[in-house]
VMD Tcl script that draws the C-alpha trace (Angstrom):
set ca {
  {-22.86 12.79 -16.26}
  {-24.41 9.49 -17.42}
  {-23.34 6.80 -14.97}
  {-23.55 3.02 -15.31}
  {-23.14 0.71 -12.32}
  {-22.21 -2.77 -13.52}
  {-23.50 -5.27 -10.98}
  {-26.14 -2.90 -9.63}
  {-28.24 -5.77 -8.25}
  {-25.42 -7.02 -6.02}
  {-24.45 -5.92 -2.53}
  {-21.69 -3.52 -3.59}
  {-23.57 -2.27 -6.66}
  {-26.66 -1.45 -4.59}
  {-24.52 0.48 -2.12}
  {-22.92 2.60 -4.84}
  {-26.24 3.06 -6.65}
  {-27.88 4.32 -3.47}
  {-25.12 6.88 -2.91}
  {-25.23 8.02 -6.57}
  {-28.99 8.56 -6.34}
  {-28.57 10.54 -3.12}
  {-26.04 12.76 -4.92}
  {-28.42 13.24 -7.91}
  {-26.29 11.60 -10.60}
  {-27.97 10.54 -13.86}
  {-27.85 6.77 -13.49}
  {-28.50 4.56 -16.49}
  {-31.11 1.97 -15.54}
  {-31.75 -1.35 -17.22}
  {-35.02 -3.32 -17.06}
  {-33.01 -6.31 -15.88}
  {-29.41 -7.06 -15.05}
  {-27.35 -7.67 -18.17}
  {-25.54 -10.98 -18.55}
  {-22.16 -9.30 -18.45}
  {-20.42 -12.52 -19.50}
  {-21.99 -12.14 -22.95}
  {-19.81 -9.80 -25.04}
  {-22.53 -9.19 -27.65}
  {-25.03 -8.00 -25.04}
  {-22.43 -5.82 -23.33}
  {-21.34 -4.31 -26.66}
  {-24.95 -3.52 -27.55}
  {-25.53 -1.89 -24.16}
  {-22.49 0.40 -24.43}
  {-23.32 1.28 -28.03}
  {-26.90 2.23 -27.15}
  {-26.40 4.00 -23.78}
  {-22.93 5.57 -24.12}
  {-22.16 5.92 -20.39}
  {-19.63 8.57 -19.36}
  {-18.70 6.98 -16.02}
  {-18.70 3.24 -15.28}
  {-18.46 1.66 -11.84}
  {-17.38 -1.96 -12.36}
  {-18.50 -3.78 -9.22}
  {-19.94 -6.79 -11.03}
  {-18.54 -10.13 -9.92}
  {-19.37 -13.72 -9.10}
  {-18.67 -13.81 -5.36}
  {-19.07 -16.14 -2.40}
  {-17.67 -17.26 0.93}
  {-14.84 -19.70 1.56}
  {-17.00 -22.79 0.98}
  {-18.21 -21.69 -2.46}
  {-14.73 -20.53 -3.51}
  {-13.30 -23.96 -2.69}
  {-16.07 -25.82 -4.54}
  {-16.20 -23.69 -7.72}
  {-12.76 -22.25 -8.61}
  {-13.34 -22.77 -12.35}
  {-16.57 -20.75 -12.31}
  {-15.07 -18.01 -10.14}
  {-12.11 -17.57 -12.49}
  {-13.91 -17.89 -15.84}
  {-17.05 -15.87 -15.07}
  {-15.14 -13.02 -13.47}
  {-12.65 -12.85 -16.33}
  {-15.48 -12.68 -18.88}
  {-17.36 -9.99 -16.93}
  {-14.47 -7.61 -16.37}
  {-12.90 -8.13 -19.80}
  {-16.16 -7.09 -21.48}
  {-16.69 -4.03 -19.30}
  {-13.09 -2.82 -19.56}
  {-12.74 -3.38 -23.31}
  {-16.07 -1.83 -24.33}
  {-15.43 1.12 -21.99}
  {-12.31 1.77 -24.07}
  {-14.03 1.17 -27.41}
  {-16.94 3.51 -26.63}
  {-14.92 6.32 -25.05}
  {-16.09 6.12 -21.44}
  {-14.54 9.09 -19.62}
  {-13.75 7.28 -16.38}
  {-14.00 3.73 -15.09}
  {-13.68 2.53 -11.52}
  {-12.66 -1.12 -11.14}
  {-13.27 -2.74 -7.76}
  {-11.07 -5.65 -6.83}
  {-10.54 -7.46 -3.55}
  {-7.91 -7.79 -0.84}
  {-7.63 -11.49 -1.71}
  {-5.23 -10.44 -4.50}
  {-2.46 -10.32 -1.90}
  {-0.08 -13.16 -0.94}
  {-1.04 -15.68 1.71}
  {0.16 -14.94 5.25}
  {2.42 -12.14 4.10}
  {3.77 -9.16 6.05}
  {1.13 -6.91 7.58}
  {-0.36 -4.47 6.89}
  {-0.41 -5.20 3.16}
  {0.85 -2.40 0.93}
  {0.07 -2.06 -2.77}
  {3.62 -3.08 -3.71}
  {3.08 -6.55 -2.14}
  {1.02 -7.70 -5.14}
  {2.48 -10.89 -6.70}
  {5.29 -11.00 -4.12}
  {4.41 -14.55 -2.98}
  {1.79 -17.32 -3.57}
  {-1.92 -16.62 -3.10}
  {-4.26 -18.15 -0.54}
  {-5.43 -21.43 -2.21}
  {-9.02 -21.28 -0.92}
  {-9.92 -18.29 -3.13}
  {-7.19 -18.44 -5.75}
  {-9.56 -18.47 -8.74}
  {-11.31 -15.27 -7.69}
  {-8.01 -13.62 -6.79}
  {-6.41 -14.40 -10.17}
  {-9.40 -12.88 -11.97}
  {-9.18 -9.67 -9.92}
  {-5.42 -9.42 -10.52}
  {-6.05 -9.77 -14.25}
  {-8.66 -6.99 -14.06}
  {-6.47 -4.49 -12.25}
  {-3.61 -5.26 -14.65}
  {-5.88 -4.64 -17.65}
  {-6.75 -1.25 -16.16}
  {-3.09 -0.48 -15.48}
  {-2.05 -1.43 -19.03}
  {-4.96 0.52 -20.53}
  {-3.90 3.67 -18.69}
  {-0.37 3.15 -19.95}
  {-1.07 2.34 -23.61}
  {-4.57 3.49 -24.67}
  {-5.43 7.05 -25.65}
  {-7.30 9.18 -23.06}
  {-8.05 6.19 -20.83}
  {-8.77 6.95 -17.17}
  {-9.15 3.80 -15.10}
  {-9.16 3.91 -11.30}
  {-8.65 0.63 -9.42}
  {-9.56 0.24 -5.75}
  {-8.88 -2.88 -3.68}
  {-11.29 -3.01 -0.73}
  {-10.95 -5.12 2.38}
  {-13.92 -7.24 3.52}
  {-17.22 -5.38 3.20}
  {-20.32 -5.53 5.39}
  {-23.57 -3.74 6.00}
  {-27.29 -3.65 5.12}
  {-28.00 -5.30 1.78}
  {-25.42 -8.04 2.26}
  {-26.11 -11.72 1.48}
  {-27.04 -13.91 4.43}
  {-27.32 -17.39 2.94}
  {-24.54 -19.58 4.29}
  {-23.33 -20.82 0.87}
  {-22.69 -17.34 -0.57}
  {-22.02 -15.13 2.43}
  {-18.73 -14.05 3.95}
  {-17.92 -14.68 7.59}
  {-19.48 -11.54 9.12}
  {-22.90 -11.90 7.51}
  {-22.82 -15.68 8.08}
  {-22.19 -15.12 11.79}
  {-24.92 -12.48 12.00}
  {-27.40 -14.95 10.50}
  {-26.32 -17.87 12.70}
  {-26.31 -15.90 15.95}
  {-29.54 -13.97 15.36}
  {-31.30 -17.20 14.33}
  {-29.92 -19.04 17.38}
  {-31.07 -16.23 19.68}
  {-34.59 -16.25 18.24}
  {-35.00 -20.05 18.21}
  {-33.30 -20.70 21.55}
  {-30.45 -22.72 20.03}
  {-27.82 -23.45 22.68}
  {-24.68 -23.24 20.53}
  {-23.45 -21.73 17.26}
  {-20.74 -23.24 15.05}
  {-17.94 -20.91 13.92}
  {-15.63 -22.22 11.20}
  {-11.99 -22.48 12.23}
  {-10.15 -21.55 15.43}
  {-11.41 -17.97 15.61}
  {-7.82 -16.71 15.50}
  {-7.68 -15.37 11.90}
  {-8.03 -11.60 11.67}
  {-9.98 -9.60 9.10}
  {-10.53 -5.93 8.31}
  {-14.10 -4.67 7.74}
  {-15.28 -1.66 5.72}
  {-18.90 -0.51 5.94}
  {-20.72 -0.52 2.59}
  {-21.67 3.19 2.77}
  {-18.02 4.09 3.31}
  {-16.98 2.01 0.30}
  {-19.61 3.77 -1.85}
  {-18.46 7.15 -0.58}
  {-14.84 6.26 -1.35}
  {-15.65 5.04 -4.84}
  {-17.51 8.23 -5.79}
  {-14.81 10.36 -4.13}
  {-12.17 8.59 -6.25}
  {-14.06 9.25 -9.49}
  {-14.38 12.93 -8.63}
  {-10.86 13.48 -7.31}
  {-8.50 11.11 -9.13}
  {-7.67 11.22 -12.83}
  {-6.44 7.62 -12.93}
  {-4.26 5.23 -10.92}
  {-0.89 3.98 -12.12}
  {-1.58 0.65 -10.40}
  {-4.30 0.53 -7.71}
  {-5.13 1.83 -4.24}
  {-6.15 -0.04 -1.11}
  {-9.38 1.12 0.48}
  {-10.34 0.12 4.01}
  {-9.98 1.14 7.65}
  {-6.44 -0.12 8.33}
  {-7.44 -2.08 11.47}
  {-8.35 -5.77 11.77}
  {-10.13 -7.91 14.37}
  {-10.16 -11.64 15.07}
  {-13.06 -13.86 14.03}
  {-13.41 -14.82 17.71}
  {-13.80 -11.16 18.71}
  {-16.26 -10.64 15.85}
  {-18.45 -13.58 16.92}
  {-18.40 -12.43 20.54}
  {-19.26 -8.83 19.57}
  {-22.23 -9.99 17.47}
  {-23.41 -12.19 20.36}
  {-23.20 -9.21 22.72}
  {-25.13 -6.89 20.39}
  {-27.78 -9.55 19.69}
  {-28.08 -10.58 23.35}
  {-27.21 -14.21 22.60}
  {-25.92 -16.09 25.66}
  {-25.34 -19.53 24.14}
  {-21.99 -21.18 23.40}
  {-19.77 -20.38 20.40}
  {-18.26 -23.63 19.10}
  {-15.08 -23.13 17.07}
  {-14.84 -26.03 14.63}
  {-11.12 -26.37 13.87}
  {-11.77 -29.08 11.26}
  {-13.15 -26.39 8.93}
  {-10.99 -24.19 6.64}
  {-10.33 -20.64 7.78}
  {-8.22 -19.02 5.03}
  {-5.40 -16.55 5.70}
  {-4.49 -15.99 9.34}
  {-4.26 -12.23 8.95}
  {-5.31 -9.81 6.24}
  {-5.11 -6.08 6.91}
  {-4.55 -3.33 4.36}
  {-2.24 -0.36 4.58}
  {-4.56 2.50 3.59}
  {-2.07 5.33 4.04}
  {-1.94 6.19 0.31}
  {-5.68 6.82 -0.09}
  {-5.79 8.58 3.30}
  {-3.00 10.93 2.20}
  {-4.89 11.69 -1.01}
  {-7.86 12.86 1.05}
  {-10.26 9.98 1.77}
  {-10.86 8.15 5.06}
  {-13.58 5.79 6.32}
  {-16.08 7.36 8.73}
  {-18.38 4.65 10.19}
  {-17.47 3.23 13.63}
  {-17.42 -0.59 13.47}
  {-19.93 -1.18 16.27}
  {-22.44 1.23 14.68}
  {-22.12 -0.48 11.29}
  {-22.40 -3.92 12.87}
  {-25.55 -2.96 14.78}
  {-27.14 -1.65 11.58}
  {-26.22 -4.90 9.79}
  {-27.87 -6.95 12.57}
  {-31.01 -4.81 12.43}
  {-31.14 -5.16 8.66}
  {-30.94 -8.97 8.88}
  {-33.68 -8.99 11.52}
  {-35.88 -6.89 9.22}
  {-35.53 -9.23 6.22}
  {-35.75 -12.39 8.33}
  {-39.21 -11.42 9.52}
}
mol new
graphics top color blue
foreach p $ca { graphics top sphere $p radius 0.5 }
foreach p [lrange $ca 0 end-1] q [lrange $ca 1 end] { graphics top cylinder $p $q radius 0.2 }
display resetview
């Protein structure tokens, strides 16, 4: 099975690539990451390499600050990337494609936990609307392809927030967990007396360890023929940002003050996925949160030097 991981240099792509290599799949390598926004380069790649499986985890991503500043780029770039991968997968007869979306596709402050049928039931969270619209378009392309194209097998998974070794830790690009790991570890090492946390600390988020996401993605390709719409993938439990910051402080040994800056944006107040469908089909996350968080902290310490 010739496998291509689109976005293999990113956090999610590296996680899936690592798991594929462990399982001895034949992974198509490229000397450098393709510019997946360029349809001519993507067409040439598919024509030359003829992958049989494609994992589409390529995306322009970032934290709340970057999403607010660059909605045009987040929408346009992500549309171009996924349109090229999906369309050329169809044109060149790829046997199976896995499309990874995001839990931000769901309505703002809607009923919890979020079930797959809640898609488009109410307005989106404005702070990451551009990214969310792109991901909705991608999962709908996959849904329509399965419905109308011959022998097309697209699987769409919508993960909750991801974390783990290999994540980004610069404050412009990172999500809240990795940003807090960086801030608190740095403060502990330098003796800084307080750490700023954006918002009140009350919003709740669900966290899936990167190795579990990779395991779930490969499990889906091996066990599902296609999805009629999409499936949530996560742990089904959320925690507050305040609890997260305090847990990181405890694991790091940081005894300074956490300052919750309520003048900063904090996004949706609660976002937890109902994962009963994928659990019933046979997959469930395995990594305890504290274990995954400790490994993330140790990873950041190792790259910080």
